[in-house]
C-alpha positions, 0 to 999 in steps of 0.5 A: 770557253764562256763560263756560266754565271754562278747560280743564286741561292734561290735557284739552288734552293729550288733545285734541291727541293725539286731534286728531293721530290724526284728522288722519291720517284727515281731512286738511286743514281737516277737524279743528277744535280752535280754541275760537272755531271750535268755538262754531259747534257748541255748540248745535243748534236748542234754543239754551237748552243749549250745550256746545262739543265737545272736537273737531269732525271733518268727514269727506267720505267714508264710508271716513273716517267708518268710520275715525273711528268705529273709532278712537273705538271702540278708544279709548273716545271718545264721538261725537255725529253732527250734520247741519245742526243744526236739531234742536229737542230737543238731539239734536245737543248736543255733549259736552265730552269727546266728538267732534262728527262733522259731516256737512255735507260729505256734500252731493251727490245721487248718483243720480236714478232716475225709473224707480224713483221714488227719489233716492239722496243723501248725508245733508247734502243739504237736504230741499228740495234733493231736491224741487228736484232732481226738480221739472223732471220733475214729481216731489217729496219729500213729507215737508216740515218747516218747516225744509226749506230748511235741515234735512238728510235725514240729520237727517230720518232720525235724527228721523223728521221729518214736515211739512205733507204727512205726513197723507196721504203719511207721515213720513220712515219711510214715504218712506225706501227704503234707508240706508248706515250706519256702526256704532261699530266702523267696520262699513259696513252697507247696508239696503234699496235702490231696491226697495220692501221690504227682507227680513229684520229691519226694520233700516231702520225701526229706524234711522229715528228712532233719534236717532244712538244706533245708527249714522251715516247716510252715504247715503239712498235716498228715495222721490219722488212724482209731483206731483198734477195739481191742488192747492188750499188752503182758508183757514178762520177760526174764532171759537175754537180749539176749533171749529177742532179740531172741524172737523179731527175732522169732516173726517177723520171724513168720510173725507177725507184732505187733503194737509195740514191745518195750524192756527194760533191768533191770536198765530201768525196775527198774527205770520205775517201781519205777517211774510209778508203772506199775506192771513190774516184777523186777526179770528179766533181760529184758522185752518185751512189745508186742502190737497186734491190729486188730479185736478181734478174730485175736488179741486173736489168735496172743496173744496166738501165741506170748506167745508160741514163748516167752515161747520157747525163754525162757520167765519166765513171761508172762502177757496179758492185759485184759482191756484198762486201763491195756494196757495203764499202761503197756505202761506208764512205757515205755513212761516214761523211759527217765524221770525215768532214770533221777531220778537215775543219775545226767545226761544221754546221750541218744543214737540212732542207728538202727541195723538189728533185728537179731543182737540184741543179739550180740549188747546187749552183746557188749554194756555190755562189753563197759559199763565195759570198760568205767566204766559207767552204761547203761540202754537200751530202744529199739524200738525192733521191728524195731531195733532202739536202745536207750541206756541211758549212765548214767554219772555225768557231775560234775565228771571229765572226765565222759562226755568225757567217755560217749561221747566216749562210745556213739560213740563206740555204733554207730560205732558198729551199722554200723559195724553190718549192721545198721545206725547211727540214727533211729529217733533222727537225726544227728545234731551235736552229730553224725556229725563227725561219718558220715564218718563211714557210708558214703564215701566222694562221698556219703557225697558230693552228699548229699551236692549237694542237700543242695547246690541246696536249700541253696547255701550259707549254711545259714540254720542250718549250722554246722549240719549233715556234718563233713565238707562242700566242694566245690560244683563243679556243682554249682561253689560255696564255702560255708565253707572251709575244717575243718572250722566248726561253733562250734570250741570251743563249751562250754559244761556243 
């Protein structure tokens, strides 16, 4: 493992001065400067990149967040917001010369309002925690990333997370009603609320998916839904991934909007079955899990329709859940696919791109060819219904060149997604992982326009710098220069 260079005296002195100022704002154990303790924050879910922060600060109130950001703004100190750290794109990767603002202590549900069908929560509450809080009354929170047991709702807002049920019920942006945000100068801003739509400019939509570049979320109002009367899942096995992809397109083309449509290929199926024992067929090349929900009569009818479409698409196995326990078992394997793959490879690189559903067969074939070219195995797990791909590239970081090959392989997959009419990310965000690929999707004019929004909220580029944009340019309209062309905050980022 690489060792970080010893900090020089100037860095130590600056750290001590900043820490002293921060302790006046966040007393007790809320300011962390010990290098061993800072290692806990050196990486998020993209563990190939690691960088301990200068200092970590863990506020407990919105007022403390406001004072911390105001101090950093006045003293030109960079800030990286962090939730649970489950980001897979390096969105919460710290800076050696910046503060890491951890929101883990914002972990309370503030209000459950069944009459208005919403929950008001602090950003550190876990995704699954929202559903757990309302399940007793027959409600749930629809967006459900695979990491829902650990990921926080504030991070979900930052990355516009999706999940199994986003096909029918939408991404985070479709389920957020209001936000409390703290801007870099300490201003506390509230947008939206318990009402259905906010008036004026769509600041709520702008903040959702902004990856911590515009402000820090300190409170979230989320839409909750009534649990469906009936939910059943179909387990469908196919001789090829292409046939499974054809089935997805045929189901959607028939006007059937399933509660969820997930796909796994052979390596992912075997890894998940060995880990969870969900009863998956092991003699197929691709597996589709299709969930139908609604009134019982409707669900039973749709089960028959989807089964017929699957058979016409070449399905060789078809099994419908007959109990809630069995339905949950079907999903348990899919939800555990990422940790399951971790059992069959020392390391894996989780990609995230989105394509038009009709292009699934083409893209799957090309990924198979790339796998042979780069000499690396890949396990494919997809939110097939909305075309969100999660290829897991298996590699061993201890083997020379394997990480580099995995990164080149991943970049080719993302370029392919754009080539067929898709986008670079479906829910993981751009972060540092896809930053240098933004030019494959956006023109320089596009990127400059996006940066003008960044300039409006954060004119000195202090919030999460180095993420999303491959280069920061002069914002002519504001007359400010933030970072000269080509000068990025991570010139020699250590990798593991």
